[in-house]
C-alpha positions in Angstrom: -31.1 -92.0 -2.9 -32.0 -89.3 -5.3 -30.8 -85.8 -4.1 -34.1 -83.7 -4.7 -37.1 -84.5 -2.7 -39.6 -86.7 -4.0 -43.7 -85.7 -3.6 -45.0 -88.1 -1.0 -47.9 -89.1 -3.6 -45.0 -89.9 -6.4 -43.4 -92.3 -3.2 -47.0 -93.9 -2.4 -47.5 -94.8 -6.1 -44.4 -96.1 -6.9 -44.5 -98.0 -3.3 -48.3 -99.7 -5.2 -46.5 -100.1 -8.1 -43.6 -101.9 -7.1 -45.2 -104.1 -4.4 -47.9 -105.3 -6.3 -45.5 -106.7 -9.0 -43.3 -108.4 -6.4 -46.2 -110.1 -4.9 -47.6 -111.4 -8.1 -44.3 -112.5 -9.1 -44.4 -114.6 -5.4 -41.3 -112.6 -4.5 -41.2 -112.0 -0.6 -40.4 -108.5 0.3 -40.3 -105.7 3.2 -41.2 -102.3 3.4 -38.0 -100.6 4.9 -36.6 -98.0 5.7 -38.0 -94.7 6.7 -41.2 -96.2 5.1 -41.1 -98.8 7.7 -41.6 -96.2 10.3 -44.2 -94.2 8.7 -46.3 -97.4 8.1 -46.3 -97.5 11.6 -47.4 -93.8 12.6 -43.6 -92.2 11.9 -42.5 -89.0 10.2 -43.2 -88.9 6.7 -40.4 -89.4 4.3 -39.4 -87.9 1.0 -36.5 -89.9 0.1 -36.5 -93.7 1.1 -38.5 -96.1 -1.0 -36.6 -99.6 0.4 -38.0 -102.7 -0.4 -35.6 -105.3 1.2 -35.3 -108.8 -0.6 -33.3 -111.8 0.0 -29.8 -111.9 -2.0 -31.3 -115.0 -3.9 -34.1 -113.0 -5.2 -32.9 -109.7 -5.8 -31.8 -109.9 -9.4 -35.3 -111.5 -9.8 -37.1 -108.8 -8.1 -35.6 -106.5 -10.3 -36.4 -108.1 -13.9 -40.3 -108.0 -12.1 -39.6 -104.4 -12.1 -38.1 -103.6 -15.3 -41.3 -105.9 -16.8 -43.6 -103.1 -15.2 -42.1 -100.4 -17.7 -39.3 -99.3 -14.8 -35.8 -98.8 -15.7 -32.8 -100.8 -14.3 -29.5 -99.2 -12.7 -26.9 -101.3 -12.3 -25.1 -99.5 -9.0 -21.2 -99.6 -7.8 -22.6 -100.8 -4.4 -22.5 -104.1 -4.0 -25.7 -104.4 -1.4 -28.6 -102.9 -3.4 -30.0 -103.0 -6.7 -32.2 -100.1 -8.5 -34.8 -99.5 -10.1 -36.1 -95.7 -11.5 -39.9 -95.3 -12.1 -39.7 -92.2 -14.0 -38.4 -89.8 -11.4 -38.7 -92.1 -8.4 -36.0 -94.3 -7.4 -36.9 -97.9 -5.9 -33.5 -99.3 -3.9 -33.8 -103.2 -3.9 -31.7 -103.9 -0.8 -30.8 -107.3 -0.5 -27.9 -106.7 2.1 -28.0 -103.7 4.5 -25.3 -103.1 7.0 -25.4 -105.5 9.9 -28.3 -108.0 9.1 -28.0 -110.9 6.6 -31.6 -111.0 4.7 -32.8 -114.2 5.4 -36.0 -116.2 5.7 -36.1 -115.4 9.4 -35.7 -111.4 8.6 -38.9 -111.8 6.4 -40.5 -113.7 9.1 -40.1 -111.2 12.0 -41.6 -108.6 9.6 -45.1 -107.2 10.5 -47.7 -107.5 8.2 -49.9 -104.5 7.8 -52.4 -102.3 6.1 -50.1 -100.0 4.4 -52.7 -97.6 2.5 -55.0 -100.4 1.3 -52.3 -103.0 0.5 -51.0 -105.7 2.8 -47.6 -106.3 2.8 -44.4 -107.3 5.2 -43.2 -104.2 6.8 -39.6 -104.5 8.2 -39.5 -104.9 12.1 -38.3 -101.5 13.4 -35.7 -102.5 15.4 -34.0 -104.2 11.9 -35.0 -100.7 10.5 -32.9 -98.8 13.6 -30.3 -101.6 13.7 -29.6 -101.0 10.1 -29.5 -97.4 10.0 -27.1 -97.0 12.7 -24.8 -99.6 11.4 -24.8 -97.7 8.1 -23.2 -94.5 10.1 -19.5 -94.1 9.4 -17.0 -91.3 10.0 -18.0 -89.8 6.7 -21.6 -89.7 7.2 -22.7 -89.2 10.8 -26.3 -88.5 10.9 -28.7 -88.9 13.0 -31.1 -86.7 11.4 -33.8 -89.2 9.9 -33.3 -91.3 13.0 -34.0 -88.8 15.7 -37.9 -88.5 14.8 -38.3 -92.3 14.3 -37.0 -92.6 18.0 -39.3 -90.3 19.2 -42.4 -91.3 17.5 -42.2 -94.6 17.9 -40.1 -94.9 21.0 -42.9 -97.3 22.8 -43.0 -99.8 19.6 -39.3 -100.2 20.1 -37.1 -102.9 21.6 -33.9 -100.6 22.8 -32.3 -103.0 24.7 -32.1 -105.2 21.7 -31.2 -102.3 19.6 -28.5 -101.4 22.3 -27.2 -104.9 22.2 -26.8 -105.1 18.1 -25.1 -102.0 18.0 -23.1 -102.4 20.9 -20.0 -102.4 18.9 -20.6 -99.2 16.8 -19.4 -96.0 17.7 -22.1 -94.3 16.2 -24.8 -97.0 18.0 -23.1 -95.9 21.2 -23.4 -92.4 20.2 -27.1 -92.6 19.4 -27.7 -93.8 22.9 -26.4 -90.9 24.8 -28.1 -88.6 21.9 -31.6 -90.4 22.7 -31.1 -90.7 26.5 -30.1 -87.1 26.6 -33.1 -86.1 24.7 -35.3 -87.7 26.7 -36.4 -90.0 24.1 -35.9 -93.3 26.0 -38.4 -95.1 28.1 -37.7 -94.6 31.7 -36.4 -98.3 32.5 -38.5 -98.8 35.4 -41.3 -98.7 32.9 -39.8 -101.3 30.8 -41.1 -104.5 31.6 -43.9 -104.9 29.5 -44.4 -101.2 28.4 -43.5 -101.9 24.6 -46.9 -101.8 22.5 -47.2 -103.0 18.9 -49.3 -101.1 16.6 -50.5 -101.2 13.4 -52.5 -98.5 12.0 -53.0 -97.4 8.6 -51.3 -94.2 8.4 -53.6 -91.2 7.8 -55.2 -90.7 4.3 
């Protein structure tokens, strides 16, 4: 991701441009990362523009964005490709931490209205799991996760997230943190309490 913060207007413009291009090309994708939580009413992000695609579609998706005038970058990481729309970076992620991007992953994404465009948005549980499993000893950063958890706690299947991150010490630490902060819903009210909403973020 770029070191400097982008304006949200720039992020939104690039998202619309990239999403429209991939949709026209018939390439399935999910809006991922922090924008997937923002689309559901979570905190606004100034860093992430992550689009999730299947590994078999990644190179073609990059080619589509290049055909729209974006500039390709081949990063050293083996789990994503990058495209620059001016100073705005689009990450095409095809192998996020702890998740194989399959048709099932795409299917469980939620179709939503995002600033007037219909697109699939990554399941919240997948967003949080991949963020937690990306943490390591060199990058222990809960800064983006805690606001997401606080804002959207009633929409998240916490037991599913806990189970899928149980082998990660950072996942276990996160649950200690959010429990201590009073973010986790009361377990006595958990049954049937999870709410799925699809708000259109405020203009």
